[in-house]
C-alpha positions, 0 to 999 in steps of 0.5 A: 407491545413495548417500544422505545418512547425516545425513538419515536418521532411523529410529524404532522402539519396544520393550516393557519386556521388549525385544520389538519393537512398532514399527520403520521399515523399515530397523531391521526389515531389520536386525532380521530379518537378525540372526535377529530375529522381527517381534514378538520381542526386538530382535536388535541387541544393542548397541541393545538393551543401550543401551535396557535401560540407559536403562530401568534408570536411567529417563533419556534416553540419547544416544550413538553405537553400531555394529551389524553385519549379515551384510556391513555395519557400521552407525554411528548416533546412537542416542537411547532415551527410556524411558516406562511402556510401553517405550523409544522409539528414535531413530536418526540419522546411519545410515551403512552400510559394508563389513565390512573383512575376510571373517570366514568362515562358521559352521564347526568351528574349524579344527585343533582335534579334537572335544571330548566335554566342552567347546565352542569359540566363535570371535568376530569384533572385534565379538563376533559369533559366527562359529564354534561347535564345540558340546559333545556333546549340544548340539542346534545348528539347521542355520540358521547365521545364528542363531549367526553374527550374534548377539552372544556374550551371546545364546548364554551367560548369566553365573550370577555375578550379572555380567550378564542376557544383555544385550550388555554381560554380556560385554565383548568388549573386555576378555575376561579379565573373562569368564575363569574365569566360571561360565556356562550355554549358553542351550539347555543345563542344564550349567554351564561354565567359560570360558577366553578367548584373544585371536586376532590376524591375519596382521598382528598386528591384533586379529581377535576371540576364542577361547572354550573352555568346559569343563564345570564340576564340580557345586556342593555344592547344585544348587539353592541358589546359593552365598552370596557372601562378606561385603562387608566381611570384613576379610582378603578386603577387603585383597586386594580394594578396596585393591589392585584396586576403589579404584585402578580407581574413583579414575582414572575418578572423577578424570577425571570431576571434572577434565573437569567442572571444566574445562567448568564453568570455561569454560576451553575457551571460552564456555558457557551458564550453566546448562550451566556449573552442570550441570558444577559439579554433576557435579564436586561429585558426583564429589568425594562419590563419591571421598570415599566411595571413600577411606572405604571404602579406610579402612574396609578398612584398619582392619578387616584383621587386624593393622592398626596405626597409626604412633607418631611425634611429632606437634604437635597445634597444628600439625596443628589449624592445618593443617586449618583452613587446608585447610578455610578456603574451605569455611568461608568460602562459609558465612561461618563463622569458624574460631578456631584455635590461635595460630601459636606455640602447640605441643602435643607428642603421639604419633600418626600424622601422616597419620591425626591430620590425617585425624581433625581434617579429618573433625571440622572438616568436619562442624562446617562442614557442620552449623553454621549460616551466619555462626557460629564454630568453635573449635579448642581444645588441652588438656593432661592430664599423660600426655595431650593433646587437641584439641577441635572445638567448633561452634554447630550444632543439637547432639545428644540422648543417643540420637544420642550413643549411635548416633554412632559407629556404622558407617554411621550417619547419624542420619536425615540424607540429601542431604549426600554423606556415607557414615556412615563418617567418625566410625566410622573416626575413633574407630578410628583414634584407638583405633589410636593408643592414644587415644579420640574422644569427644563432649559435646552437647546439643539446641540447644547445638552439639557438642564432639568431642575427640581425645585422644592420648598426650603426646609 
């Protein structure tokens, strides 16, 4: 029988726990074929995970997904709409196609001897369990369909907080993320350590994964979960954020910003004005997020054991002019004028060029953010004999004595919100000034603006 995939619309409803409340015939048949019960938890892993994600963020989600039955793959466009009672599902473009290869049946893995202390799991390219060699003492139902068509996450649960048993808890596209993870088989009280190996067919194409579970040693106190290490413990973060998390975040965030700016700039063709504004908001949010990543990387660096800044000749006047030039457009958007050092003015100092510029950009950026429209900001130099300084002065609302005492604290926002700041900028700036044998101070009073002064050794 042929049908028009584009004309098919399938609807359903699940409650906030994931249990099926209503389903059209086509969705119900798929649900039952995957081992689901008429009013049980939705047994279509990619659809259930998407619905739960929509519920977690409280937003309508629309995207294509692929589900699998015993002998077919189903491509569909899914829309999930959360409300107070659960999630409404609308599936369109329902297109069924045969499974591209014989995936075999539930059976003991070939050429592997029984393992009294472990388990073996074989998945297909979609993450479905097609073979399961259970550990000793693990009761397996005779009805192999309960395992054959289920996603791996229905069988195992990560114990490190990375997931809650949903389909996204184990990313079958990147199995090493599951390596070494402590997991629990959902019908077994023991803990297991997972080792994942990619499997290829005779042509070299990916054909799924082989997962070996070995019984984990008992924890010191089985009733008390292990306390995670401090997020900003310098020695640990030195090998975590700067080398792994930061670089991993910068690339996708940079792509989001670039694509949003392309859309907002209408470089690929005409676009409705409101959509262009949405793209501009996305790009702006991406830049704020990228700035936070940079702040966390700097926080890692300055709190790591043995951190120090370079000692090199710098020109404070030149750096002040550079900072003013880099933020000129931001100031112009608010009709703020920056009075910077004259082109022929110099002020030799000792510091690290990149770090001094970073501090000045932070001070000047803050001044632009909090100064009133149409006001003035001054960059002034001073020579104190064995030290030199540059002061950033604005006409903003000023600071109380209490605020000045708290200003340089870590994560300190002084009650402000919505400006995209992390509360780390001034903390990092003062730590950098100290690392260069200098200091960062503030003078202010309510209604009289603020004067931030960076002091460095004289060059």
